[in-house]
N, C-alpha and C positions, 0 to 999 in steps of 0.2 A: 226430522223430519224439515226436510233442506227452503229455508221459511227462500234460501235465493230465488223461485223459481216462478219468487211471485215476480218477481221483477221482469221474467216474462211476459204480462197481462199489459195492455199499455190505456198510455194515462194520455190526459191534455195537461196544460198546463192553464191555469184562471184567476181571475181575479171574483174573490166570491166580497160583495161586499153588500153593508145595512145600514140601520138607521133607528132609533127610538131614542123620542124626547129630547130631539135637536143634536145625540149623541151618533157620529159617526166612527165606525169602522171598515175595515179590510182586509185580506189576507190571503195569499197566494193560496192557489188546492188545483190537487191532479187526480183528485176521485170526483169526476162528475163526469155522469154518463145518459143520457136519454131513455130513461120507461117506453116510453108513450107516444105518441106524436100524434091520438084523437081518442082523450084532450090529448096533448103539450104537456109534457111532462118528465120534468128532469131533478134526480136524482143528486144531492152533495154532502159525503161528508166531514165533518166539522168537529173537533177537538175540543170536547168540553170546557178543558182547561183557558184554551183561548178567547178577548174577548170577544168575537166576532159571535159563536156560542151564544152570548147572552143578551147580545143585538138578536139575531138572526131565533129566538128563546120570546125574548118581547116585543118583537118588532109581527113576527109571524110572516115577515118578507125577507125578499133578495132581491139581490141582481149579483148576471157576471158576465167576466169583458174574456174575450176568448182571445189568448195572447200566440204576438207572431214569434215568430223564428226571432226579428229584431228586435225583439226583449233584451235589453241590458241585462247584464246580471249583477248591478249595482240596482239596476227600478226593480225588479225583480225581488233583491234582496229588500227595500226599503219596504215591496207586501208582506214578505213569509221572513225576514227574522227580526222585526221590533214592533215589540203591541202597541195597539190602537188607546189604550187603555192612559200608554204617559208620553206617546209622537203620533206629530200629526199626518201619517200617509197622503195627507193629497194634496198638504202645504206641496207647490213646487207640479204642480201632478194632473193635467188636462182630463176633465171630467161633466158630464149633463147629469143633471138632476129628472130624473126617467120620473113616470109615470107615475111612484109610489114613494114619491121624495126622497129615494136614496141616489148617493152616487154613481153613477156609470163612469166606470175606470175608460175611457177613450185613447190615452196612450199606450201605443205598440197594441193597439185592436186590433180583430178581423172586426171581427163578432159582438151584440151582448144580448143580455136574454134580464126580462124580469120576471119576477114569477110568488105568488103568494105561496107560503104553507099551509100543506094540506095535509103531512102528516109528519109522522118525530118512529125511530125506532130506536132504544138505544141500546148498542154495543159496549156499555163497560169506559170508555175509553171516551170515542165519540159517539155522536147522535149523527145518520140518516137522516136529511133533513128532505122530505116529498114536497116537489114544490110545480104547483100547477101554474102553466105559465103566460099571463100574461099581456106581453110584449113581445119583443124582437127587433131585433133590425143588424142585414150586412152592414158592413164600416167600408169594407173593402177584401179586396182578395190574395192576399198576400195568407200565405202557408202559413197555416199555425203552430206553436210550434209542441214538440212533443216534448211527455216525458224522457224520455232517449233521449233526445237533440240536448233536454238538457242538462242532463247529466253529460254526454257524454264531448260536443262541441262545448258546450258554455261552461261545461268543468261545472258544477252546477249539485251542493248537496241537500242530503231530506233533514226535516229539520224535524228537533227529541217526536214536536204534536205532531205531524204528517200519519195520514194513516198506513203510511207507506213503508215509513219509519224504521230500518232492523239494523237490533244491536249487532258491535262484530262481538 
């Protein structure tokens, strides 16, 4: 099977955040999609090895920020290549605290969403969390960054815990 065919499926670039008992975390994600518009529901795919996964399981809530093409590779790396277990990803990052007491990243974001997790699907290495939206806002009209743009223009890499990682 030619797994590179999977690269033809289009994705965006997002930051998923969560919080539980005073601990916050966040990560870059590219596997986010709208499931329904009424009720407004989205799905996210998160590696079981990531600290964000632990926070999602415990809090049953998340926020997601849609990144714009202006997001620097360094900013993406801050949320994508380090663990919030040992690094404060929110230090020096602009964010607001959402209705669910979860930080919502506003740097390089054009919209955000808040959701309550209503279901989860185990996929061995990842969990697909289904979230019913509780809040959403448009921040600006700047173009959203696609995963294709991230690779071709930003020359970005795919970390091993990403759902779209394909070993060479």
